[in-house]
C-alpha positions, -999 to +999 in steps of 0.1 A: -049+278-393-017+262-385+015+280-396+032+263-426+065+252-412+076+227-438+112+226-426+099+213-392+079+185-408+113+165-412+114+159-376+078+146-371+086+110-360+111+122-333+086+149-321+058+125-316+080+103-294+090+136-276+052+143-270+045+109-256+075+108-233+063+141-219+027+129-214+035+095-200+069+101-183+074+070-164+101+062-137+137+071-147+164+045-152+200+050-145+216+086-148+198+100-177+172+126-174+172+139-210+187+134-243+188+157-274+207+164-306+242+176-306+245+202-333+273+220-348+269+258-350+261+258-386+230+238-384+197+256-374+174+228-363+161+228-327+172+205-300+145+177-293+154+159-261+138+127-248+133+114-214+147+079-206+116+060-203+104+024-200+095+013-235+065-004-223+048+028-215+053+044-249+028+052-273+031+055-312+010+075-334+006+071-371+016+102-390-002+111-423+003+139-447+032+152-469+051+183-478+036+187-513+008+191-521-008+189-488+018+210-469+014+195-435+015+163-414-010+153-388-019+127-362-053+115-349-057+115-311-087+107-290-101+133-265-127+127-238-145+098-223-156+080-244-129+093-267-137+113-298-111+113-326-095+146-336-070+151-365-043+175-354-017+194-374+018+188-359+036+219-354+069+221-337+069+259-337+040+262-315+037+256-277+000+253-274-023+223-285-058+233-294-089+220-312-118+236-328-144+240-302-182+243-303-185+270-277-202+281-303-175+286-330-169+313-355-147+305-385-143+267-377-137+246-408-153+214-396-189+204-393-205+212-358-206+174-348-170+171-355-161+198-331-149+195-295-178+201-271-167+213-237-187+209-204-186+230-173-162+210-155-136+211-184-128+248-182-096+260-165-099+291-144-077+321-144-062+310-110-050+277-124-010+277-126-013+266-162-031+298-171-003+319-153+023+299-173+005+305-206+004+343-201+040+345-187+059+369-187+030+394-193+011+384-162-024+372-159-048+396-177-080+383-157-098+407-136-115+378-117-093+348-111-124+326-112-131+336-147-122+311-177-086+311-188-084+325-223-058+323-249-050+339-283-024+327-309-012+344-340+006+326-367+033+339-392+009+331-420-016+357-405-039+332-391-051+334-355-072+314-331-089+327-300-105+305-272-103+292-236-081+267-219-098+233-210-086+199-197-099+164-205-088+128-208-064+117-236-069+078-239-040+061-253-032+024-260+003+017-246+028-006-265+027-031-236-011-038-242-024-015-213-041+018-217-034+052-200-058+081-199-038+112-187-057+145-179-041+172-202-048+209-207-052+222-241-070+250-260-106+252-270-106+275-301-139+291-308-130+320-331-106+313-360-094+336-387-073+329-418-058+360-436-032+342-454-029+334-491-033+297-485-064+278-472-061+263-436-054+226-430-085+205-429-074+194-394-093+199-362-066+219-347-029+220-337-007+197-319+019+221-303+052+205-297+075+235-294+088+235-259+126+248-256+120+272-229+141+293-203+132+292-166+144+314-138+137+303-102+115+276-115+092+299-133+086+304-170+103+336-183+084+338-216+115+331-237+111+300-259+119+284-290+156+290-293+183+268-308+209+253-283+243+238-291+263+218-264+300+227-267+326+215-244+350+233-264+335+267-250+345+278-217+314+298-209+279+298-220+268+322-247+232+333-253+216+351-282+209+387-275+173+386-265+178+355-243+210+371-229+193+404-221+164+386-203+187+365-182+208+396-172+177+416-163+161+388-143+194+383-123+198+420-116+162+424-106+165+393-083+196+409-065+177+440-056+182+445-018+209+419-015+245+430-003+260+429-037+273+458-058+280+459-095+317+466-102+341+465-132+364+435-134+387+425-162+376+390-161+340+392-175+316+421-184+292+417-155+304+413-120+296+422-083+315+427-051+303+419-017+311+433+018+342+412+018+360+394-012+346+361-021+368+330-019+347+307-040+313+304-055+300+285-026+303+318-006+281+337-030+257+313-045+230+319-018+223+354-035+216+339-069+187+319-083+186+288-104+183+288-141+169+260-163+165+251-198+134+230-202+133+208-232+096+197-238+085+197-203+092+199-166+107+164-163+133+172-190+154+201-179+191+212-178+193+226-144+218+255-140+224+263-103+245+295-096+277+276-096+269+266-132+269+301-144+291+322-119+328+325-112+349+341-086+378+362-098+413+368-083+399+401-070+372+381-049+343+394-071+316+373-085+311+374-123+285+362-146+298+333-169+272+339-194+280+361-223+262+377-252+267+353-282+258+381-307+291+398-297+309+366-302+297+362-338+273+334-328+242+350-342+211+334-329+228+303-315+228+295-279+259+276-267+261+256-235+298+257-224+319+240-199+308+262-169+272+250-172+283+213-176+302+211-143+290+182-121+271+168-150+276+132-160+273+136-199+273+110-225+276+117-261+262+093-288+278+106-319+264+079-341+228+089-333+236+126-327+223+126-292+234+138-259+224+126-223+231+143-189+225+139-152+237+157-122+267+143-105+290+149-077+321+148-098+345+160-070+334+131-049+336+105-076+374+117-081+383+111-044 
């Protein structure tokens, strides 16, 4: 059922490490909170950050498969207590991990004794925050919040899966010789369809690893899976048209009822004035919410407080320092510019094509 994304398979090893770091995020060391690829504008691969983590708490999975003739890569993970092995198709273009589920199942490709068997306590209710995030930004479709949380995924190859969300233990042997068994949420797929020209993989489900996501006020916006470039040569931050419009709409909606009025200013396209001219961003940031780019999970985020995307002009207006990248000829690329890297301790590892950052009071360090 998994979408055939052969280009993404080249990044399998790194993505497995990303997944493990997300699941087992141990205490942070030093100033790093994340690291990702530094990409020139002409490369289209997605940023894949990792958290700085104690190596002893890492887990390595063996990857099997090939581009041709199989067409996919997979890992085998244990689920439950005692654990039952499930082979999952690695998909960096999907956000949801799911397994074929005996609930009972229609369209499953595995024998019944190889399916995941949920029990009553495994099901997630609609009131669970995970269910709300899964359905964002459309809102929770459940009439009764105590009902089971459902999901449906349609892939580009016309395959689809319908099911419910569950949680269970994922026992994992750690590199340092100990074991961890985190409780994780995943999809229990009980209705599978394959309308594409190719037979579905013989795996038990999909390991969804696509997590580049936009947050506003700490909540998911539904905007996911977009390319990001870190560019200190750009003054402002540029977002692709759909991401840009989402951000603008969210900010304007959030300003409803606040003492700011949209005005024209030659400095930037979108500006507001207050009851009195503003002297600095510190005077106005209380009216604006925090943005964040989440790379793979809540522990790996580039936080953008108001001062990281706003400026105050000579006229005393406050303007949005985020621009439409399509109008600047950037296509679908999203560029994080200097405005959003203020008060960030940034280290570039050019040899390994990675970047790390952490919040820092740069003004205090310079004094």
